[in-house]
C-alpha positions in Angstrom: -10.8 1.4 -8.4 -14.2 2.2 -6.9 -16.4 -0.5 -8.3 -17.4 -1.9 -4.9 -18.3 1.5 -3.6 -20.3 2.4 -6.7 -22.1 -1.0 -6.5 -23.1 -0.3 -2.9 -24.4 3.1 -3.8 -26.5 1.6 -6.6 -27.9 -1.1 -4.3 -29.0 1.5 -1.8 -30.9 3.5 -4.4 -28.6 6.5 -3.9 -26.8 6.5 -7.3 -26.6 9.8 -9.0 -25.3 11.0 -12.4 -25.4 14.1 -14.6 -28.2 14.2 -17.1 -29.4 16.7 -19.7 -33.2 16.9 -19.8 -35.2 17.9 -22.8 -37.1 21.1 -23.1 -40.3 19.1 -23.4 -40.4 18.5 -19.7 -42.2 21.0 -17.4 -39.5 21.9 -14.9 -40.6 21.5 -11.3 -37.1 20.6 -10.1 -35.1 23.8 -10.4 -34.5 26.4 -7.7 -35.2 29.1 -10.4 -38.2 30.2 -8.3 -39.3 33.2 -10.3 -38.8 31.8 -13.7 -35.9 34.1 -14.9 -34.0 31.2 -16.4 -36.6 31.1 -19.2 -36.7 34.9 -19.8 -34.5 35.9 -22.7 -35.3 39.6 -22.1 -33.3 39.5 -18.9 -30.1 38.0 -20.4 -30.3 40.6 -23.2 -30.4 43.4 -20.6 -27.4 41.8 -18.8 -25.4 41.7 -22.1 -26.3 45.3 -22.7 -25.1 46.3 -19.2 -21.8 44.4 -19.3 -21.0 45.6 -22.8 -21.0 49.2 -21.5 -17.8 48.4 -19.7 -14.2 47.9 -21.0 -13.6 44.6 -19.3 -15.9 41.6 -19.2 -14.1 39.2 -16.8 -12.9 39.7 -13.2 -9.3 38.6 -14.0 -8.2 38.2 -10.4 -9.4 37.9 -6.8 -11.5 40.8 -5.3 -8.5 41.9 -3.3 -6.0 42.0 -6.1 -7.6 43.8 -9.1 -10.7 41.6 -9.7 -13.1 44.0 -8.0 -15.2 45.6 -10.7 -17.7 48.5 -10.8 -20.5 46.0 -11.4 -19.6 44.1 -8.2 -19.8 47.3 -6.2 -23.0 48.4 -7.9 -24.7 45.1 -7.1 -23.5 45.2 -3.5 -24.8 48.8 -3.1 -28.2 47.9 -4.5 -28.5 44.9 -2.2 -27.5 46.9 0.9 -30.0 49.7 0.0 -32.8 47.2 -0.5 -32.1 45.1 2.5 -31.0 47.8 5.0 -27.5 46.5 5.6 -24.4 48.7 6.0 -22.1 46.8 3.7 -21.8 43.8 1.5 -19.5 41.7 -0.6 -20.0 39.4 -3.6 -18.7 35.8 -3.5 -18.4 33.0 -6.0 -21.2 30.8 -4.8 -23.4 30.1 -1.8 -21.2 27.2 -0.9 -18.1 29.5 -0.8 -20.2 32.1 1.1 -20.9 29.6 3.9 -17.2 28.5 4.0 -16.2 32.2 4.2 -18.6 33.0 7.0 -18.2 30.0 9.3 -14.5 29.2 8.8 -13.7 32.9 8.8 -15.7 34.3 11.6 -15.4 31.6 14.3 -12.2 32.4 16.2 -10.7 30.9 19.4 -13.1 30.8 22.4 -16.1 31.4 20.1 -19.0 29.0 20.0 -21.0 28.3 16.8 -24.6 27.1 17.3 -25.9 25.7 14.1 -29.3 24.2 13.1 -28.7 20.5 12.5 -30.4 20.9 9.1 -28.2 23.8 7.9 -26.9 23.5 4.4 -24.1 21.0 3.7 -21.7 23.8 2.9 -22.1 25.1 6.5 -21.8 21.7 8.0 -18.6 21.2 6.0 -17.3 24.6 7.1 -18.0 23.7 10.8 -15.5 20.8 10.4 -12.7 23.2 9.6 -12.9 24.6 13.2 -12.3 23.0 16.5 -15.0 20.4 17.3 -15.5 21.7 20.8 -16.6 25.1 19.3 -19.5 23.6 17.3 -22.9 22.9 18.9 -25.7 21.6 16.7 -29.3 22.3 17.9 -32.5 20.5 16.9 -34.0 21.7 13.7 -35.9 25.0 14.1 -36.1 24.4 17.9 -35.8 27.6 19.9 -36.0 25.9 23.2 -33.1 23.5 22.4 -31.0 26.5 21.1 -31.7 28.4 24.3 -30.7 25.5 26.6 -27.5 25.0 24.7 -26.5 28.6 24.6 -26.9 28.9 28.3 -24.2 26.3 28.7 -21.6 28.6 27.2 -21.8 31.9 29.1 -18.1 32.7 28.9 -17.7 32.3 25.1 -16.0 35.3 23.5 -18.6 35.3 20.8 -21.7 33.2 20.2 -22.6 32.8 16.6 -26.0 31.3 15.5 -26.4 29.9 12.0 -29.8 29.2 10.5 -31.5 29.2 7.1 -34.3 31.6 6.2 -36.2 28.8 4.3 -34.8 25.3 4.7 -33.9 23.9 1.3 -35.5 20.4 1.7 -38.5 21.0 4.0 -39.4 24.5 2.9 -39.8 25.4 6.5 -39.3 29.1 7.6 -37.0 29.7 10.5 -38.9 30.6 13.6 -38.7 34.2 14.9 -38.0 33.0 18.4 -34.6 31.8 17.3 -33.8 35.4 16.2 -35.1 36.7 19.5 -32.8 34.3 21.4 -29.8 35.3 19.4 -30.5 38.9 20.2 -31.0 38.2 23.9 -27.6 36.6 24.1 -26.0 39.3 21.9 -25.0 36.6 19.4 -24.0 37.1 15.8 -26.8 35.7 13.7 -26.0 34.2 10.3 -29.0 33.7 8.0 -28.6 31.7 4.9 -31.2 33.2 2.6 -30.5 31.2 -0.5 -34.1 29.8 -0.6 -35.9 32.8 1.1 -34.7 35.9 -0.8 -37.0 36.5 -3.7 -39.7 34.2 -2.3 -40.9 35.4 1.2 -41.5 38.7 2.8 -43.8 41.7 1.9 -41.0 42.9 -0.5 -39.7 39.4 -1.4 -36.5 40.2 0.5 -36.4 37.1 2.7 -36.6 36.3 6.4 -35.9 39.8 7.9 -38.5 41.2 5.6 -40.9 38.4 6.4 -40.8 39.2 10.1 -40.5 43.0 9.4 -37.3 43.2 11.4 -35.0 46.3 11.4 -31.4 45.3 10.6 -29.0 45.2 13.5 -25.2 45.0 13.7 -25.3 41.4 14.8 -27.2 40.3 11.7 -25.5 38.7 8.7 -27.4 37.7 5.5 -25.9 35.4 3.0 -27.9 35.0 -0.2 -27.4 33.4 -3.6 -27.9 34.5 -7.2 -28.5 30.9 -8.3 -32.1 30.6 -7.0 -34.7 33.3 -7.3 -32.2 35.8 -8.7 -31.8 33.6 -11.8 -28.0 33.7 -12.2 -25.0 32.3 -10.4 -22.9 33.5 -7.4 -23.7 34.8 -4.0 -23.3 37.7 -1.6 -22.9 38.5 2.1 -24.5 41.5 3.8 -23.4 42.7 7.2 -21.9 45.6 9.2 -18.9 47.3 7.7 -16.8 45.8 10.5 -17.8 42.2 9.7 -17.3 42.7 5.9 -13.8 44.2 6.5 -12.9 41.2 8.8 -14.1 38.8 6.1 -11.9 40.6 3.5 -9.0 39.9 5.8 -9.7 36.4 7.1 -12.1 34.6 4.8 -10.2 32.3 2.5 -12.8 31.9 -0.3 -12.7 35.7 -0.6 -9.0 36.1 -0.4 -8.0 33.1 -2.7 -10.8 32.9 -5.2 -11.1 34.7 -8.5 -13.8 37.4 -8.2 -17.3 36.4 -9.3 -18.2 36.4 -13.0 -19.2 39.8 -14.3 -21.9 38.4 -16.6 -23.5 36.5 -13.7 -23.4 39.7 -11.6 -24.9 41.7 -14.4 -27.7 39.2 -14.7 -28.2 39.4 -11.0 -28.4 43.2 -11.2 -31.2 43.2 -13.8 -33.1 40.4 -12.1 -32.9 42.1 -8.7 -34.2 45.3 -10.3 -37.1 43.4 -11.9 -38.0 41.8 -8.5 -37.9 45.2 -6.8 -40.2 46.8 -9.5 -42.6 43.8 -9.6 -42.5 42.5 -6.1 -46.2 42.6 -5.4 -47.1 41.0 -8.8 -44.6 38.3 -8.2 -45.8 37.7 -4.6 -49.4 37.3 -5.9 -48.2 34.7 -8.5 -46.4 32.8 -5.7 -49.5 32.8 -3.6 -51.6 31.5 -6.5 -49.3 28.5 -6.8 -49.3 27.9 -3.1 -53.1 28.0 -3.2 -53.2 25.4 -6.1 -51.1 23.0 -4.0 -53.5 23.5 -1.1 -56.4 22.7 -3.3 -54.9 19.6 -4.8 -52.9 18.1 -1.9 -54.3 19.8 1.2 -50.7 21.0 2.0 -50.1 24.6 3.2 -46.8 25.8 1.8 -44.8 28.5 3.6 -42.4 28.9 0.6 -42.0 27.4 -2.9 -40.5 24.1 -1.7 -42.9 21.1 -1.6 -41.5 17.9 -0.2 -43.5 14.7 -0.8 -42.3 11.9 1.5 -41.4 8.6 -0.1 -41.3 5.1 1.4 -37.9 4.2 0.0 -35.1 5.5 -2.2 -36.2 3.1 -4.9 -39.8 4.4 -4.7 -38.6 8.0 -5.0 -36.6 7.1 -8.2 -39.5 5.1 -9.6 -42.1 7.9 -9.0 -39.7 10.5 -10.5 -39.5 8.4 -13.6 -43.2 8.1 -13.8 -43.5 11.8 -13.7 -40.8 12.2 -16.4 -42.8 9.9 -18.6 -45.8 12.1 -18.1 -43.7 15.2 -19.0 -42.8 16.6 -15.6 -39.4 16.9 -14.0 -39.1 16.8 -10.2 -36.2 16.0 -7.8 -35.8 12.6 -6.1 -33.8 13.6 -3.0 -32.1 10.9 -1.1 -29.4 10.4 1.6 -27.2 12.0 2.5 -29.1 15.2 1.6 -32.1 14.1 3.6 -32.6 11.4 6.3 -35.7 10.0 4.5 -36.3 10.2 0.7 -38.6 12.8 -0.8 -39.8 14.1 -4.1 -38.9 17.7 -4.0 -41.2 19.8 -6.1 -40.8 23.5 -6.9 -44.1 25.2 -8.1 -41.9 27.8 -9.8 -43.3 30.8 -11.8 -41.5 29.6 -14.9 -44.1 26.9 -15.5 -47.8 27.6 -16.1 -50.5 27.0 -13.5 -52.3 24.4 -15.7 -49.2 22.3 -15.9 -48.8 22.6 -12.2 -52.4 21.3 -11.7 -51.8 18.4 -14.2 -48.6 17.4 -12.3 -50.3 17.6 -8.9 -53.1 15.4 -10.2 -50.6 12.7 -10.9 -48.8 13.2 -7.6 -52.1 12.4 -5.8 -52.2 9.0 -7.3 -48.6 8.0 -6.7 -47.8 5.4 -4.1 
C-alpha cells in the first residue's frame, strides 16, 4: 500500500528503521548525557524506593486517582531545586509540549516560537489558529523583537524556546529572555537537553544565566535525557499549573506517568544534586577533548558534524559502527542538512572518545 512512498524515502537516503545494537559498541548516540543508563546502582535504588509503597503503577490519569506520593515527591524536589512555585509530571517531553502550547494559547493570544523548536512544539502549534503562531529566526533576538512589536494588542504573548537546541547544541541567547520580560510575555523553555548539562548547578538555562525565577517563566524538562529515565515535568507558577490541570489534554486524558520511571528520576536527580560539581568537571573534560581533536568549542554535550549528503551521513555512520562506535546519522525532516550527531556522554570513557574523534577527523 505504501511501496512507492517507501521507495522514495530510500532513494532520498532518509529511510529509517528500528535496530538493536550490541553492547560492544561505544554509545555516542544516546541522550543519556550523564551515563545513568549504565549504572545498575541507580535502578536498584529506584526498585528499593518503589517497593516501599503499596502500589507500583499509576492506574489512572493524574486527575482521577493516578496521582501518587512519588509523583508529588518528585515535583516538590524539582520545585525546590529550580526555584519554581509548582510543578506537574507528564508522560513524556512530547506530551509536555503538546500540553503547554495547545493548552496555554487561548483566543487573541500570540505564540512566538523559535523556528528550530522541537517537533512536538511545532506539531502543537498546528493545533491552534494559524494566525496566532509566529515563527522567528533561530536564536535571533532582533527578529523576535521586531515580530513581537507587530502584536501590541495580543491578550497574551507567549515565547517558546529551547535551553539547548537538540541538533545544533546551541544555547538560547539571554537577550531572548530579556525581550520576553520587556514585553511581559510568558516564556516557555524546553530544557530537555539543558537540564543536567549546563549551569553552575547543572539545572539548565535559568541556572546558566543565574536568573531568579519569575511568574512568567515555564520550564519543561524530561527524564529521558540527563535524568536517565523516562517521562517529563512542567515547572511554573501555581496559577499556570492549575490552568494546565484544567485545560491541557495530555494531562487530563493520559494515564499518569510510570511510577518506576519517576522513582528512577528521583534517585538520579538526587545524585546530580549531590555530585553536580564533579559531573560538571567531567562534562568540561569531554568538551576539552573535542576542542583538542576537532577544534570545535562545545556549549553543551551535543556535537553536530555536517555531512555533504544523506548518503554520506549513513556511510560514515556505518564506518564508525565497524570501528566500534555508535553515533546518530540525522537527516531530514529532523534537520535541513544532514549531520552526524555525537554525544560525548559520561557513560563512555575518555579514551574511547579520543579514539572515535580520531576517526571522525579522517572522514570525508
